[in-house]
N, C-alpha and C positions, 0 to 999 in steps of 0.2 A: 762392706761387712758381708753381704750376701756371697762376694766372690769366696771370701774364706770360709764361711760356712759351707758353700757347694763343695768347695776342694775338701773341706774336712769329712765330709761325708762321702765323698769319693775314695778317699783313704780308708774310712772304715770298711767299705765294700771291698777293697783292694786286700786289707787284712783278714776278711772273712774269706775270701777267694784261698788265700795263701793257707789257711789252715784247713779248708776241705782238699788240697792240694797234698798237704803234710800232716795227714789225720793222727799217725804215729807218735810225731813230735810232739803234737798239741797234746795228747794223752799223757805222755811223760812230763810235759811241765805242768799238767793239772794234778798229777800225782805229787810231784816236786812240792807245788803250791800247798797244796793241803798238808803234806809233811812238816813243812816250815811253819805255817800257821799253828799247828798243832804243838810242835816242840817248843815253841815260844810261850805257851801257856803252860804246858806241862812242867817245863824247867823253872818257870817262876812260882809254879804252885808246891815244887819240892823244896824251893829254898824259902817259901815263907810259910809253910803248913805249922811251924812252931814257933812262927813271929806274931806276936800281937799288934806291933806297930813298927812302921820303918819312915823315919823322917816324918812323923805325924800322919802317915797312910795307914791304915788297916790292910790285914792281908787280902781281903776280899776285895779292896778299892785298889790294890796293886794288880791284882788280877784283871780287874775291869780295865786299867790303863793299858796293861799288855793286849788284851783284846781289842781295845780301840786301836792301839798301835799296829794291830793287823788291819784294820781296816783303811787306815792313812796309808800304810808301806802299801798295802794291795791297789789302792786307787792311784798312787804315785807310779807304782811299776806297770799298771795297767796302760797308763798313757805317755810315760816319759822314759824309762829307765834303758828301755832297749835302743833307743835313738842316742842316748848318752855313750852307751857301749860302743857304738859303731863312730862316733864323731870324729875320736882320734884318727880313724882309718880313713873316713871320707877326707879329711883335710890332707892326711898323708898322702893318697893316692890321687889327689888334685879333683877328686869328684865335687868338692865344694865350686869349683868353677860353674859346672852346671846348675847348682843351685842359686847361686849370685845372679846368673843369667836370667831367671824366671822372674816374671812380673808379680811376684809375692814377697812378704818380708822373708828374709832368708833364716830370720831366728825361728820364726814359725814353722818353715819347711823342714828345717835340721831338728828340731825337737818334737815334731809330731808326726813324722814319715811313718814309724813301726809302732803298732800297739801289742801289748803283751795280753791278749784277750784271755790267756788262761788265768790271768790274776784276778779275772773276776770271781773264781771260785774261793781266793783268799780272803776278798770282800766279803763272801756270803759266809764263809767261815766265822770271819770276826764279828759279824753281825748276831749270827747264831749264838756265838760265845759271849758276846756282852749280853745278850736278853736272858741266857741261861744262867749266868752270873748274878743278874738283877734278880731273877726269880729264886733261883737256889739259895742266895745269904740275903735276900731280902731287903737290898740295898734301898734308899729312899728316892728312888728315880720314878719320875712321872713322862708320859708320852711328850709332853710340852718341853721339857729339859732336855729330854733325849734328842729331840730333833733341832732344838736351839743349838745342841753342840755342832750339828752336820756344816753350817757356815763357817765356823771356827776351823774345824776339819779341814775345810778347803783352803783357807788362809793357811793353814798349816802345810798343805801341799805345794802351795804357791812359793812358800819359804824354801821348802825342800828344793823345789824346782830352779828356783834362782842359785841356791848354793851349788848344786850341780852342774848346772850350766856356765855359772863363772869359772869353777874349778876346770872344766873341760875346754873351757875357752883358751886357758893357757896353751893348749895343743897348737893354736895358730902360730905361736911363736917357735915351739917345739913339738912337731907331731909325734915323735917317740914317746911323749909322756902320756901317751893313751892308757896306761896303767894305774892312772888316777883313779880311774873308776872302781877299781879294786878298795883303794883307800876309801872311797865315798861309800861303799857298800858296809865297810867295817864301821864307819861312822854311824851308820844308821841305828847301830844298837844303842845309841847314846839317848834314841827316843823311848827306850822301854822303862827310863826311871823319872822318878817324879823330879819337879824343878827343885825343890828344896835338897836335892842330894848335891847340887851344883853348887848351892849357896855357901856350903863349907869350904870350897875352895879359894883360890886367891881372887881379888876382884877382877884383875886382868883377864886371867883364864875364863872367870864366870860371865864377864860382858863378851867374850868370844862365841862360848857355847850356848850363850842366853838364846838365840833363834831356835838352836835346836831343843833347847830345854822347855821353851813354850810350846812347841810344834805339837805334843801329843798331850801333854799336862794340862794346859788351858782348856781344850774342849771336853777334856774329862772331868775337871772341876767344874765347869758349868753344869755336865749333865749332873753331877753328884751335889750340886748346891753348894760349892766352896769357894766360887769364882771371887775374883775383885777386880775392880775397876782398872788398875794400873795394869794387870796382866792381859786384860782386854784389849783396851786401848793398845798396848805396847805391842802385842801382836798384830793387830790391823795395820798400825803405822809400820812396824818392821817387814810385813808381808809385801805391804805397796812399795815400800822405798827399795826392798831387796830385788822385787821384779824389775823395776825401773833402772836399778843400779846393773843388772844383769844386761839390761837391752843397752844402756851407755857402754859398759865393759865390752859387749860384742861388737859394736861400731868402731870403738876405739882400736880394738885388736885387727879389725879389717883392715885398717890403714897400713898395719905391718904384714899382711898376708901376700905370700909371693905366688901369683897364679901358676899352674902347672905348665899353662903355654907360654 
């Protein structure tokens, strides 16, 4: 465990050094993060300003859900998304060989090598927006309920990680499918809607999107005091099972991996 911790610390230092080398790119990424973070909230505000309730959620609660989505998405992009963007190319160019030869878990190295440190700004914007929405709309939120939503936000990030990793693992069989990551970015828009919106769907479709539906809605409900035990337990079980499934699926895929050498 210490070896993995020390390796991760070195990766953080490496990513900070990269930022110092390419400051302009970092500034551009920060501006883009600020833009995306504000755009999601402003667009939701325009859609809900004349609506009193949507699937049992008030307008301010929907805004809070979207602000919390910014925090969750920011944390995920901070640690993982860039690695998935390059995963197809790593496999296609045979660079996976070098990763498999290292005395560390290949899944760990493949999914944690690069960090999008500019996404910290999106997380900060999300926190500021959530606090502002709580204050401005007088939502019944305490500090205790606010911080109790953080562990479940991390469970949500774990679900998102597992979905992305299993999807990109398909590149082991066909490395030309690296554009799957574009589909995954589009699917992230599902996180901005409450779980009740998906219950109107066919039961089969609902079960498929259930992990996504729980991802942001459940922590938001905990903070707002609207949670139920089924969703809490379901989210914890699904996150653990999906991360374990991603590990098993990766090991299964590696049996079909053809080394570049």
